[in-house]
N, CA, C and O of each residue as an XYZ file, in Angstrom:
448
protein
N      -8.523     50.405    -19.064
C      -7.411     50.746    -18.184
C      -7.524     52.180    -17.688
O      -7.162     52.482    -16.551
N      -8.040     53.084    -18.570
C      -8.176     54.476    -18.134
C      -9.219     54.611    -17.025
O      -9.090     55.468    -16.151
N     -10.251     53.766    -17.061
C     -11.271     53.812    -16.010
C     -10.679     53.423    -14.667
O     -10.960     54.064    -13.655
N      -9.874     52.392    -14.650
C      -9.213     51.970    -13.409
C      -8.280     53.063    -12.894
O      -8.223     53.322    -11.692
N      -7.552     53.699    -13.803
C      -6.667     54.789    -13.390
C      -7.463     55.963    -12.828
O      -7.032     56.599    -11.866
N      -8.633     56.259    -13.428
C      -9.469     57.353    -12.923
C      -9.973     57.044    -11.514
O     -10.049     57.937    -10.669
N     -10.312     55.790    -11.264
C     -10.769     55.410     -9.919
C      -9.625     55.536     -8.912
O      -9.824     56.039     -7.806
N      -8.445     55.088     -9.286
C      -7.283     55.188     -8.385
C      -6.950     56.650     -8.112
O      -6.646     57.016     -6.977
N      -7.006     57.490     -9.149
C      -6.739     58.925     -8.973
C      -7.774     59.540     -8.038
O      -7.425     60.344     -7.173
N      -9.028     59.175     -8.201
C     -10.081     59.693     -7.321
C      -9.878     59.269     -5.884
O     -10.089     60.061     -4.965
N      -9.473     58.028     -5.678
C      -9.210     57.551     -4.315
C      -8.040     58.312     -3.699
O      -8.108     58.706     -2.534
N      -6.966     58.524     -4.465
C      -5.815     59.267     -3.939
C      -6.194     60.704     -3.586
O      -5.778     61.223     -2.550
N      -6.987     61.347     -4.452
C      -7.408     62.721     -4.164
C      -8.325     62.770     -2.945
O      -8.235     63.699     -2.142
N      -9.204     61.781     -2.798
C     -10.119     61.761     -1.656
C      -9.359     61.597     -0.346
O      -9.592     62.338      0.609
N      -8.452     60.627     -0.303
C      -7.672     60.403      0.918
C      -6.778     61.604      1.203
O      -6.644     62.014      2.356
N      -6.159     62.178      0.156
C      -5.302     63.344      0.343
C      -6.062     64.542      0.876
O      -5.574     65.252      1.755
N      -7.264     64.773      0.343
C      -8.070     65.895      0.830
C      -8.498     65.677      2.280
O      -8.492     66.612      3.080
N      -8.869     64.437      2.616
C      -9.240     64.126      4.005
C      -8.066     64.378      4.947
O      -8.251     64.924      6.034
N      -6.866     63.985      4.539
C      -5.702     64.174      5.404
C      -5.320     65.643      5.517
O      -4.875     66.076      6.580
N      -5.479     66.415      4.458
C      -5.138     67.840      4.518
C      -6.071     68.592      5.459
O      -5.659     69.568      6.086
N      -7.313     68.154      5.566
C      -8.268     68.844      6.422
C      -8.102     68.514      7.902
O      -8.842     69.045      8.730
N      -7.156     67.655      8.254
C      -6.935     67.328      9.661
C      -6.058     68.400     10.311
O      -5.589     69.318      9.639
N      -5.842     68.276     11.617
C      -5.107     69.306     12.346
C      -3.640     68.962     12.578
O      -2.857     69.831     12.962
N      -3.265     67.731     12.354
C      -1.889     67.305     12.611
C      -1.011     67.599     11.399
O      -1.403     67.347     10.260
N       0.174     68.133     11.656
C       1.062     68.514     10.556
C       1.506     67.311      9.736
O       1.622     67.407      8.515
N       1.756     66.181     10.388
C       2.201     64.989      9.665
C       1.125     64.500      8.686
O       1.438     64.102      7.564
N      -0.119     64.531      9.110
C      -1.209     64.130      8.210
C      -1.353     65.103      7.041
O      -1.640     64.689      5.918
N      -1.158     66.376      7.303
C      -1.240     67.374      6.225
C      -0.138     67.118      5.195
O      -0.377     67.216      3.991
N       1.061     66.791      5.665
C       2.179     66.516      4.756
C       1.900     65.260      3.942
O       2.134     65.242      2.734
N       1.400     64.205      4.591
C       1.075     62.976      3.867
C      -0.044     63.205      2.855
O      -0.015     62.635      1.763
N      -1.024     64.027      3.204
C      -2.101     64.355      2.269
C      -1.592     65.112      1.058
O      -2.023     64.859     -0.067
N      -0.677     66.039      1.286
C      -0.086     66.777      0.170
C       0.694     65.844     -0.750
O       0.640     65.975     -1.973
N       1.414     64.907     -0.155
C       2.180     63.949     -0.956
C       1.255     63.030     -1.761
O       1.535     62.723     -2.920
N       0.155     62.594     -1.144
C      -0.792     61.728     -1.867
C      -1.434     62.460     -3.039
O      -1.606     61.884     -4.113
N      -1.786     63.718     -2.838
C      -2.362     64.491     -3.947
C      -1.325     64.676     -5.048
O      -1.668     64.664     -6.230
N      -0.057     64.848     -4.668
C       1.008     64.942     -5.674
C       1.118     63.667     -6.501
O       1.305     63.728     -7.716
N       1.001     62.512     -5.846
C       1.040     61.247     -6.582
C      -0.205     61.092     -7.466
O      -0.128     60.543     -8.565
N      -1.346     61.581     -6.976
C      -2.550     61.552     -7.807
C      -2.403     62.404     -9.059
O      -2.861     62.023    -10.136
N      -1.765     63.553     -8.911
C      -1.524     64.421    -10.069
C      -0.573     63.737    -11.051
O      -0.743     63.847    -12.265
N       0.427     63.032    -10.521
C       1.346     62.310    -11.412
C       0.606     61.253    -12.226
O       0.826     61.127    -13.430
N      -0.272     60.495    -11.570
C      -1.052     59.496    -12.299
C      -1.995     60.152    -13.296
O      -2.230     59.614    -14.378
N      -2.540     61.321    -12.935
C      -3.421     62.039    -13.848
C      -2.680     62.479    -15.106
O      -3.209     62.363    -16.211
N      -1.449     62.986    -14.940
C      -0.645     63.391    -16.100
C      -0.327     62.178    -16.970
O      -0.394     62.256    -18.197
N       0.017     61.065    -16.339
C       0.337     59.852    -17.091
C      -0.884     59.342    -17.855
O      -0.764     58.902    -18.998
N      -2.041     59.399    -17.233
C      -3.263     58.941    -17.895
C      -3.668     59.886    -19.017
O      -4.113     59.439    -20.075
N      -3.520     61.178    -18.797
C      -3.876     62.148    -19.837
C      -2.939     62.035    -21.043
O      -3.336     62.339    -22.168
N      -1.697     61.599    -20.811
C      -0.755     61.394    -21.907
C      -1.085     60.183    -22.752
O      -0.580     60.032    -23.864
N      -1.927     59.329    -22.224
C      -2.318     58.142    -22.981
C      -1.547     56.921    -22.530
O      -0.322     56.945    -22.403
N      -2.285     55.859    -22.292
C      -1.652     54.620    -21.857
C      -1.478     53.717    -23.071
O      -2.059     52.634    -23.149
N      -0.679     54.176    -23.997
C      -0.478     53.430    -25.230
C       0.703     52.484    -25.106
O       1.640     52.716    -24.341
N       0.631     51.421    -25.874
C       1.770     50.518    -25.967
C       2.494     50.820    -27.260
O       1.875     51.048    -28.299
N       3.774     50.819    -27.186
C       4.565     51.096    -28.375
C       6.037     51.064    -28.046
O       6.427     50.869    -26.895
N       6.827     51.253    -29.038
C       8.257     51.217    -28.845
C       8.792     52.549    -28.367
O       8.070     53.545    -28.345
N      10.049     52.567    -27.987
C      10.657     53.828    -27.582
C      10.866     54.719    -28.798
O      11.117     54.222    -29.896
N      10.765     56.029    -28.613
C      10.906     56.938    -29.753
C      12.368     57.146    -30.146
O      12.922     58.225    -29.936
N      12.981     56.133    -30.705
C      14.384     56.196    -31.110
C      14.478     56.044    -32.612
O      13.704     55.304    -33.220
N      15.426     56.744    -33.209
C      15.638     56.634    -34.647
C      16.259     55.282    -34.968
O      17.051     54.749    -34.192
N      15.896     54.747    -36.100
C      16.465     53.486    -36.534
C      15.634     52.277    -36.183
O      15.932     51.179    -36.654
N      14.594     52.435    -35.368
C      13.727     51.316    -35.041
C      12.635     51.211    -36.093
O      12.189     52.224    -36.633
N      12.208     50.007    -36.382
C      11.211     49.772    -37.424
C       9.787     49.690    -36.864
O       8.900     49.159    -37.534
N       9.552     50.194    -35.671
C       8.216     50.106    -35.076
C       7.328     51.211    -35.621
O       7.787     52.314    -35.918
N       6.029     50.889    -35.748
C       5.089     51.875    -36.274
C       4.448     52.693    -35.160
O       4.046     53.831    -35.400
N       4.341     52.146    -33.942
C       3.757     52.872    -32.813
C       4.864     53.308    -31.860
O       5.740     52.526    -31.492
N       4.798     54.575    -31.474
C       5.750     55.106    -30.520
C       4.997     55.686    -29.339
O       3.913     56.247    -29.500
N       5.561     55.554    -28.171
C       4.968     56.201    -27.009
C       5.500     57.622    -26.918
O       6.627     57.911    -27.320
N       4.665     58.501    -26.380
C       5.052     59.904    -26.238
C       5.955     60.047    -25.015
O       5.521     59.708    -23.914
N       7.181     60.530    -25.153
C       8.079     60.622    -24.000
C       7.824     61.849    -23.122
O       8.393     61.942    -22.034
N       6.995     62.781    -23.558
C       6.782     64.007    -22.784
C       6.129     63.754    -21.422
O       6.598     64.311    -20.430
N       5.057     62.932    -21.326
C       4.494     62.685    -19.995
C       5.485     62.024    -19.041
O       5.507     62.353    -17.855
N       6.295     61.108    -19.534
C       7.269     60.473    -18.655
C       8.319     61.477    -18.184
O       8.744     61.425    -17.030
N       8.740     62.384    -19.056
C       9.715     63.404    -18.653
C       9.105     64.352    -17.621
O       9.771     64.734    -16.658
N       7.851     64.729    -17.819
C       7.181     65.585    -16.841
C       7.039     64.873    -15.503
O       7.209     65.481    -14.447
N       6.725     63.570    -15.554
C       6.549     62.813    -14.315
C       7.851     62.682    -13.541
O       7.846     62.770    -12.313
N       8.951     62.475    -14.226
C      10.224     62.382    -13.519
C      10.528     63.672    -12.776
O      10.984     63.642    -11.633
N      10.277     64.800    -13.420
C      10.487     66.090    -12.763
C       9.533     66.269    -11.591
O       9.929     66.740    -10.524
N       8.269     65.887    -11.795
C       7.279     66.042    -10.730
C       7.571     65.138     -9.548
O       7.349     65.539     -8.405
N       8.060     63.932     -9.785
C       8.395     63.013     -8.691
C       9.537     63.581     -7.854
O       9.507     63.505     -6.625
N      10.537     64.147     -8.514
C      11.675     64.722     -7.779
C      11.218     65.928     -6.955
O      11.599     66.072     -5.794
N      10.404     66.789     -7.558
C       9.922     67.967     -6.834
C       9.035     67.548     -5.662
O       9.134     68.124     -4.579
N       8.169     66.552     -5.863
C       7.302     66.069     -4.782
C       8.119     65.472     -3.650
O       7.815     65.708     -2.480
N       9.144     64.707     -3.973
C      10.005     64.134     -2.939
C      10.728     65.232     -2.170
O      10.817     65.169     -0.944
N      11.244     66.230     -2.867
C      11.990     67.303     -2.198
C      11.082     68.129     -1.286
O      11.464     68.453     -0.162
N       9.893     68.469     -1.760
C       8.996     69.261     -0.915
C       8.506     68.454      0.281
O       8.355     69.000      1.374
N       8.253     67.155      0.086
C       7.838     66.321      1.218
C       8.947     66.230      2.258
O       8.679     66.322      3.456
N      10.183     66.051      1.817
C      11.310     65.998      2.754
C      11.471     67.322      3.492
O      11.724     67.334      4.697
N      11.328     68.444      2.774
C      11.436     69.756      3.424
C      10.330     69.951      4.449
O      10.592     70.429      5.553
N       9.103     69.592      4.106
C       7.986     69.745      5.047
C       8.155     68.841      6.266
O       7.828     69.238      7.384
N       8.668     67.619      6.053
C       8.894     66.725      7.188
C       9.953     67.286      8.133
O       9.808     67.187      9.352
N      11.001     67.864      7.592
C      12.045     68.454      8.440
C      11.485     69.662      9.200
O      11.757     69.828     10.389
N      10.710     70.498      8.517
C      10.110     71.661      9.189
C       9.127     71.226     10.268
O       9.068     71.841     11.333
N       8.353     70.170     10.006
C       7.415     69.669     10.997
C       8.156     69.089     12.205
O       7.752     69.307     13.347
N       9.226     68.360     11.955
C      10.018     67.796     13.061
C      10.644     68.906     13.893
O      10.666     68.823     15.121
N      11.146     69.928     13.243
C      11.737     71.069     13.956
C      10.677     71.807     14.768
O      10.933     72.217     15.901
N       9.506     71.974     14.199
C       8.412     72.624     14.926
C       8.029     71.814     16.157
O       7.785     72.374     17.226
N       7.977     70.490     16.003
C       7.637     69.635     17.150
C       8.707     69.714     18.231
O       8.381     69.738     19.417
N       9.967     69.754     17.843
C      11.044     69.841     18.838
C      11.048     71.178     19.563
O      11.297     71.223     20.768
N      10.779     72.257     18.858
C      10.845     73.584     19.477
C       9.589     73.878     20.292
O       9.683     74.368     21.417
N       8.424     73.587     19.738
C       7.170     73.978     20.378
C       6.496     72.850     21.147
O       5.618     73.110     21.970
N       6.890     71.598     20.896
C       6.336     70.483     21.654
C       4.995     69.987     21.179
O       4.359     69.191     21.870
N       4.546     70.425     20.031
C       3.255     69.979     19.512
C       3.260     70.082     17.988
O       3.941     70.926     17.406
N       2.481     69.199     17.358
C       2.322     69.310     15.907
C       0.868     69.566     15.538
O       0.484     69.463     14.373
N       0.064     69.900     16.542
C      -1.337     70.232     16.298
C      -1.424     71.670     15.810
O      -0.937     72.579     16.483
N      -2.033     71.890     14.655
C      -2.079     73.230     14.067
C      -2.924     74.186     14.896
O      -2.672     75.390     14.885
N      -3.911     73.683     15.608
C      -4.705     74.565     16.465
C      -3.887     75.034     17.665
O      -4.007     76.184     18.086
N      -3.059     74.151     18.214
C      -2.223     74.534     19.349
C      -1.112     75.484     18.928
O      -0.640     76.276     19.743
N      -0.687     75.421     17.676
C       0.389     76.285     17.198
C      -0.081     77.707     16.950
O       0.743     78.620     16.894
N      -1.363     77.919     16.804
C      -1.859     79.273     16.516
C      -1.685     80.230     17.683
O      -1.484     81.427     17.479
N      -1.760     79.717     18.899
C      -1.675     80.587     20.060
C      -0.273     80.829     20.556
O      -0.092     81.414     21.624
N       0.724     80.398     19.812
C       2.110     80.538     20.250
C       2.599     81.967     20.020
O       2.185     82.622     19.064
N       3.486     82.449     20.903
C       4.022     83.799     20.755
C       5.057     83.898     19.646
O       5.367     84.999     19.192
N       5.597     82.769     19.201
C       6.660     82.784     18.198
C       6.143     82.891     16.774
O       6.942     82.815     15.841
N       4.870     83.060     16.566
C       4.329     83.139     15.209
C       4.733     84.420     14.539
O       4.365     84.657     13.388
């Protein structure tokens, strides 16, 4: 299972890097979001894909899953969603004001 997760993480990082290297702001934002999801899967895989019961007192299970990676992932998912929403709003505002979302065309603007 870890091998499959490593392949999925590699694919997400590859697509994210390809999108970040483009000139369109929307593609850059989507690439950043994909890399964020790849990092989330990497943290989950590094925490171990073990099966076990919840870490609660009073249960008679011998195997427990570590709740720390899941807690980190919940925080990372919220932060990734918030930054993606902020970047999308900034990109939309830039497109409305300047009329373009091409990063090369934005360099020559007087409003920089």
